[in-house]
N, CA, C and O of each residue as an XYZ file, in Angstrom:
472
protein
N     -46.763     10.098     57.615
C     -47.434      9.200     56.698
C     -47.162      9.672     55.266
O     -47.375     10.842     54.948
N     -46.702      8.783     54.424
C     -46.403      9.136     53.035
C     -47.666      9.035     52.188
O     -48.589      8.294     52.527
N     -47.704      9.789     51.073
C     -48.877      9.723     50.206
C     -49.012      8.333     49.589
O     -48.037      7.595     49.457
N     -50.229      8.003     49.221
C     -50.520      6.723     48.600
C     -49.810      6.618     47.246
O     -49.769      7.590     46.492
N     -49.256      5.454     46.940
C     -48.579      5.235     45.675
C     -49.582      5.303     44.523
O     -50.689      4.774     44.631
N     -49.198      5.952     43.424
C     -50.085      6.074     42.272
C     -50.194      4.751     41.540
O     -49.225      3.998     41.440
N     -51.396      4.475     41.025
C     -51.625      3.280     40.229
C     -50.930      3.434     38.883
O     -50.770      4.546     38.379
N     -50.522      2.317     38.311
C     -49.993      2.340     36.952
C     -51.110      2.753     36.015
O     -52.246      2.295     36.147
N     -50.783      3.624     35.063
C     -51.792      4.127     34.136
C     -51.421      3.728     32.718
O     -50.269      3.869     32.309
N     -52.377      3.239     31.985
C     -52.153      2.844     30.604
C     -52.187      4.079     29.716
O     -53.030      4.955     29.909
N     -51.282      4.161     28.748
C     -51.188      5.324     27.874
C     -51.198      4.878     26.416
O     -50.332      4.112     25.993
N     -52.182      5.358     25.641
C     -52.249      5.025     24.217
C     -52.165      6.256     23.332
O     -52.235      6.136     22.109
N     -52.015      7.441     23.922
C     -51.960      8.693     23.163
C     -50.808      8.652     22.152
O     -49.714      8.207     22.499
N     -51.026      9.106     20.911
C     -49.958      9.089     19.906
C     -48.711      9.878     20.319
O     -47.613      9.556     19.866
N     -48.851     10.885     21.151
C     -47.692     11.672     21.577
C     -46.832     10.955     22.610
O     -45.792     11.479     23.007
N     -47.238      9.774     23.052
C     -46.479      9.078     24.087
C     -45.047      8.788     23.651
O     -44.157      8.685     24.496
N     -44.813      8.657     22.359
C     -43.467      8.396     21.853
C     -42.617      9.666     21.855
O     -41.397      9.591     21.713
N     -43.241     10.817     22.012
C     -42.532     12.080     21.919
C     -42.504     12.812     23.249
O     -42.423     14.040     23.276
N     -42.569     12.084     24.344
C     -42.556     12.744     25.647
C     -41.299     13.581     25.766
O     -40.214     13.151     25.377
N     -41.450     14.750     26.295
C     -40.323     15.656     26.441
C     -40.373     16.816     25.465
O     -39.553     17.728     25.567
N     -41.306     16.814     24.523
C     -41.429     17.924     23.590
C     -41.947     19.171     24.306
O     -42.702     19.082     25.274
N     -41.531     20.316     23.817
C     -41.983     21.584     24.358
C     -42.662     22.360     23.243
O     -42.116     22.499     22.149
N     -43.863     22.868     23.529
C     -44.593     23.699     22.586
C     -44.600     25.111     23.149
O     -44.884     25.312     24.330
N     -44.285     26.103     22.294
C     -44.187     27.482     22.776
C     -44.573     28.446     21.672
O     -44.567     28.090     20.493
N     -44.911     29.675     22.059
C     -45.183     30.691     21.045
C     -43.916     31.000     20.246
O     -42.813     30.985     20.793
N     -44.076     31.276     18.972
C     -42.938     31.619     18.120
C     -42.415     33.004     18.489
O     -43.164     33.869     18.944
N     -41.129     33.193     18.286
C     -40.544     34.517     18.439
C     -39.930     34.824     19.778
O     -39.219     35.821     19.903
N     -40.169     34.019     20.777
C     -39.593     34.248     22.099
C     -38.711     33.055     22.454
O     -39.171     31.914     22.404
N     -37.450     33.300     22.813
C     -36.576     32.188     23.191
C     -37.122     31.437     24.403
O     -37.664     32.041     25.328
N     -36.975     30.133     24.384
C     -37.479     29.289     25.457
C     -36.895     29.686     26.804
O     -37.587     29.624     27.820
N     -35.645     30.090     26.824
C     -34.999     30.438     28.095
C     -35.629     31.658     28.758
O     -35.412     31.899     29.945
N     -36.407     32.427     28.000
C     -37.060     33.615     28.538
C     -38.517     33.353     28.930
O     -39.225     34.270     29.347
N     -38.958     32.112     28.796
C     -40.364     31.802     29.033
C     -40.558     30.957     30.275
O     -39.690     30.177     30.666
N     -41.722     31.133     30.885
C     -42.131     30.227     31.956
C     -42.612     28.932     31.293
O     -43.291     28.969     30.267
N     -42.255     27.788     31.887
C     -42.626     26.500     31.315
C     -43.663     25.830     32.209
O     -43.463     25.691     33.416
N     -44.763     25.421     31.608
C     -45.818     24.694     32.316
C     -45.660     23.214     31.957
O     -45.525     22.867     30.784
N     -45.678     22.350     32.966
C     -45.507     20.919     32.754
C     -46.871     20.240     32.634
O     -47.699     20.353     33.537
N     -47.109     19.538     31.527
C     -48.314     18.738     31.330
C     -47.904     17.274     31.477
O     -47.232     16.720     30.608
N     -48.313     16.655     32.582
C     -47.953     15.262     32.833
C     -48.581     14.348     31.786
O     -49.633     14.659     31.228
N     -47.924     13.213     31.523
C     -48.425     12.340     30.458
C     -49.795     11.763     30.776
O     -50.553     11.466     29.853
N     -50.141     11.594     32.046
C     -51.478     11.088     32.351
C     -52.547     12.159     32.136
O     -53.686     11.834     31.802
N     -52.192     13.432     32.325
C     -53.120     14.522     31.991
C     -53.329     14.581     30.486
O     -54.454     14.761     30.021
N     -52.251     14.430     29.720
C     -52.354     14.404     28.263
C     -53.208     13.229     27.802
O     -54.027     13.371     26.894
N     -53.020     12.076     28.424
C     -53.797     10.891     28.063
C     -55.287     11.111     28.312
O     -56.113     10.753     27.472
N     -55.637     11.698     29.457
C     -57.045     11.968     29.756
C     -57.627     12.959     28.748
O     -58.757     12.782     28.291
N     -56.871     13.997     28.397
C     -57.324     14.958     27.386
C     -57.511     14.273     26.032
O     -58.498     14.515     25.338
N     -56.569     13.430     25.670
C     -56.638     12.722     24.392
C     -57.879     11.822     24.329
O     -58.626     11.856     23.352
N     -58.087     11.033     25.358
C     -59.199     10.086     25.339
C     -60.558     10.784     25.368
O     -61.464     10.411     24.623
N     -60.700     11.789     26.222
C     -62.010     12.438     26.383
C     -62.270     13.520     25.335
O     -63.354     13.573     24.755
N     -61.282     14.379     25.092
C     -61.511     15.511     24.201
C     -61.239     15.182     22.733
O     -61.945     15.682     21.857
N     -60.248     14.365     22.447
C     -59.934     14.020     21.058
C     -60.730     12.794     20.592
O     -61.323     12.807     19.513
N     -60.738     11.745     21.404
C     -61.424     10.519     21.011
C     -62.920     10.532     21.334
O     -63.668      9.699     20.822
N     -63.363     11.467     22.177
C     -64.777     11.605     22.499
C     -65.303     10.583     23.493
O     -66.514     10.380     23.579
N     -64.421      9.937     24.243
C     -64.876      8.980     25.247
C     -65.406      9.708     26.473
O     -64.989     10.827     26.768
N     -66.328      9.068     27.187
C     -66.751      9.661     28.453
C     -65.707      9.318     29.518
O     -64.819      8.497     29.287
N     -65.822      9.949     30.672
C     -64.815      9.779     31.716
C     -64.745      8.346     32.229
O     -63.663      7.861     32.560
N     -65.859      7.681     32.297
C     -65.872      6.296     32.770
C     -65.104      5.378     31.823
O     -64.296      4.559     32.261
N     -65.363      5.519     30.510
C     -64.666      4.701     29.516
C     -63.169      5.017     29.499
O     -62.341      4.114     29.387
N     -62.833      6.291     29.608
C     -61.423      6.676     29.650
C     -60.740      6.089     30.882
O     -59.604      5.620     30.802
N     -61.423      6.115     32.004
C     -60.875      5.548     33.230
C     -60.625      4.057     33.099
O     -59.615      3.551     33.588
N     -61.539      3.347     32.441
C     -61.355      1.914     32.231
C     -60.124      1.646     31.369
O     -59.348      0.737     31.663
N     -59.940      2.441     30.294
C     -58.771      2.264     29.434
C     -57.472      2.600     30.153
O     -56.449      1.952     29.932
N     -57.512      3.612     31.013
C     -56.307      4.033     31.726
C     -56.052      3.201     32.978
O     -54.955      3.242     33.534
N     -57.039      2.457     33.421
C     -56.887      1.651     34.624
C     -57.026      2.455     35.906
O     -56.428      2.121     36.929
N     -57.830      3.533     35.844
C     -58.045      4.412     36.998
C     -59.535      4.709     37.138
O     -60.330      4.346     36.271
N     -59.904      5.364     38.221
C     -61.319      5.666     38.453
C     -61.790      6.851     37.611
O     -60.989      7.649     37.124
N     -63.115      6.942     37.454
C     -63.703      8.071     36.733
C     -63.365      9.387     37.413
O     -63.106     10.386     36.743
N     -63.367      9.392     38.749
C     -63.031     10.603     39.490
C     -61.606     11.069     39.237
O     -61.345     12.271     39.173
N     -60.686     10.125     39.093
C     -59.302     10.484     38.786
C     -59.200     11.068     37.387
O     -58.458     12.024     37.162
N     -59.949     10.492     36.438
C     -59.978     11.051     35.081
C     -60.499     12.483     35.123
O     -59.948     13.365     34.463
N     -61.551     12.717     35.890
C     -62.122     14.066     36.006
C     -61.081     15.047     36.545
O     -60.961     16.163     36.038
N     -60.333     14.643     37.561
C     -59.289     15.492     38.131
C     -58.179     15.761     37.118
O     -57.716     16.895     36.989
N     -57.749     14.714     36.395
C     -56.700     14.881     35.385
C     -57.143     15.811     34.264
O     -56.357     16.634     33.795
N     -58.407     15.688     33.828
C     -58.941     16.579     32.795
C     -58.927     18.032     33.257
O     -58.503     18.922     32.520
N     -59.389     18.262     34.471
C     -59.435     19.631     35.000
C     -58.028     20.225     35.073
O     -57.810     21.370     34.677
N     -57.085     19.444     35.578
C     -55.699     19.938     35.692
C     -55.095     20.169     34.308
O     -54.463     21.198     34.071
N     -55.284     19.219     33.398
C     -54.715     19.334     32.062
C     -55.292     20.503     31.290
O     -54.553     21.247     30.646
N     -56.606     20.673     31.346
C     -57.238     21.789     30.634
C     -56.761     23.128     31.180
O     -56.504     24.062     30.420
N     -56.645     23.214     32.496
C     -56.175     24.454     33.112
C     -54.770     24.800     32.622
O     -54.484     25.958     32.317
N     -53.902     23.806     32.547
C     -52.525     24.038     32.104
C     -52.467     24.445     30.631
O     -51.735     25.368     30.274
N     -53.230     23.767     29.780
C     -53.229     24.098     28.351
C     -53.754     25.517     28.134
O     -53.161     26.287     27.378
N     -54.846     25.863     28.785
C     -55.418     27.207     28.639
C     -54.442     28.267     29.149
O     -54.263     29.304     28.511
N     -53.812     28.010     30.294
C     -52.840     28.963     30.831
C     -51.694     29.173     29.840
O     -51.271     30.308     29.618
N     -51.194     28.104     29.249
C     -50.097     28.219     28.289
C     -50.529     29.022     27.058
O     -49.774     29.864     26.573
N     -51.727     28.766     26.558
C     -52.198     29.479     25.367
C     -52.497     30.952     25.645
O     -52.049     31.833     24.911
N     -53.250     31.209     26.701
C     -53.706     32.576     26.974
C     -52.563     33.473     27.470
O     -52.481     34.645     27.103
N     -51.695     32.915     28.297
C     -50.618     33.712     28.873
C     -49.303     33.569     28.114
O     -48.263     34.039     28.576
N     -49.345     32.924     26.955
C     -48.190     32.736     26.077
C     -46.979     32.183     26.831
O     -45.912     32.794     26.872
N     -47.185     31.002     27.428
C     -46.119     30.296     28.128
C     -45.798     29.026     27.366
O     -46.591     28.570     26.542
N     -44.637     28.454     27.640
C     -44.264     27.187     27.020
C     -44.986     26.046     27.726
O     -45.244     26.118     28.928
N     -45.311     24.992     26.977
C     -45.984     23.823     27.524
C     -45.104     22.609     27.251
O     -44.907     22.225     26.098
N     -44.576     22.009     28.313
C     -43.714     20.838     28.182
C     -44.545     19.588     28.437
O     -45.229     19.491     29.456
N     -44.488     18.637     27.518
C     -45.214     17.387     27.661
C     -44.366     16.423     28.472
O     -43.183     16.238     28.184
N     -44.960     15.814     29.474
C     -44.327     14.893     30.438
C     -43.648     15.693     31.527
O     -43.996     16.852     31.753
N     -42.697     15.103     32.195
C     -42.085     15.770     33.324
C     -40.763     16.402     33.028
O     -40.117     16.921     33.939
N     -40.329     16.383     31.789
C     -38.993     16.870     31.470
C     -39.021     18.345     31.116
O     -39.754     18.773     30.224
N     -38.207     19.118     31.832
C     -38.105     20.551     31.586
C     -36.710     20.821     31.066
O     -35.739     20.371     31.675
N     -36.570     21.550     29.945
C     -35.239     21.862     29.451
C     -34.467     22.681     30.463
O     -35.046     23.470     31.210
N     -33.160     22.492     30.487
C     -32.329     23.275     31.395
C     -32.421     24.731     31.009
O     -32.596     25.060     29.836
N     -32.302     25.612     31.999
C     -32.323     27.035     31.709
C     -31.188     27.364     30.760
O     -30.060     26.909     30.948
N     -31.487     28.150     29.747
C     -30.472     28.519     28.778
C     -30.410     27.561     27.599
O     -29.585     27.751     26.705
N     -31.251     26.543     27.567
C     -31.249     25.613     26.435
C     -31.760     26.339     25.203
O     -32.671     27.162     25.292
N     -31.178     26.036     24.062
C     -31.607     26.699     22.832
C     -32.924     26.102     22.353
O     -33.317     25.014     22.774
N     -33.602     26.833     21.461
C     -34.848     26.341     20.904
C     -34.613     25.089     20.064
O     -35.521     24.274     19.903
N     -33.404     24.930     19.528
C     -33.091     23.761     18.711
C     -33.075     22.488     19.550
O     -33.162     21.388     19.005
N     -32.963     22.628     20.879
C     -32.880     21.475     21.768
C     -34.155     21.358     22.593
O     -34.093     21.092     23.793
N     -35.308     21.554     21.962
C     -36.569     21.509     22.700
C     -36.933     20.096     23.122
O     -37.645     19.912     24.109
N     -36.453     19.091     22.389
C     -36.742     17.712     22.784
C     -35.729     17.324     23.840
O     -34.542     17.181     23.548
N     -36.193     17.154     25.065
C     -35.264     17.034     26.189
C     -35.344     15.729     26.938
O     -34.707     15.597     27.983
N     -36.087     14.766     26.463
C     -36.192     13.565     27.273
C     -36.455     12.337     26.450
O     -36.805     12.416     25.273
N     -36.282     11.211     27.078
C     -36.608      9.950     26.447
C     -37.937      9.480     26.999
O     -38.390      9.936     28.048
N     -38.544      8.575     26.286
C     -39.819      8.023     26.760
C     -39.613      7.343     28.106
O     -38.699      6.536     28.278
N     -40.472      7.679     29.048
C     -40.354      7.172     30.396
C     -41.139      5.891     30.621
O     -40.989      5.263     31.669
N     -41.961      5.489     29.684
C     -42.819      4.321     29.882
C     -44.197      4.763     30.321
O     -44.495      5.957     30.341
N     -45.030      3.814     30.669
C     -46.407      4.158     30.999
C     -46.637      4.321     32.485
O     -47.716      4.760     32.884
N     -45.679      3.989     33.312
C     -45.898      4.116     34.752
C     -45.594      5.533     35.181
O     -44.549      6.078     34.825
N     -46.478      6.130     35.929
C     -46.305      7.491     36.407
C     -45.919      7.424     37.864
O     -46.526      6.687     38.642
N     -44.899      8.201     38.241
C     -44.585      8.198     39.655
C     -43.204      8.194     39.913
O     -42.793      8.191     41.073
């Protein structure tokens, strides 16, 4: 039995145009760092709830998903952001990971994928 197909999620976060960016501590080459992937729907949930101050129910309505899914996305997204900050790892927005050995000048590694996740 295959997993259930994910619902389309609406994305209004300002960073949606810059999917594929990598944020990392200064001074360490990207090729020497572990990269944590922050999916765009996790970023959207963080943006709506933590930046815009919406509750989970309102964020879920805007994203077209349930409140419980927003809660799960927030927990996953916060865990990834904290891990990247505390353990000094790179944080890649969306699903695009730079190829090993990519220079820091080539941190932008992807094109916008659209709002559908999956």
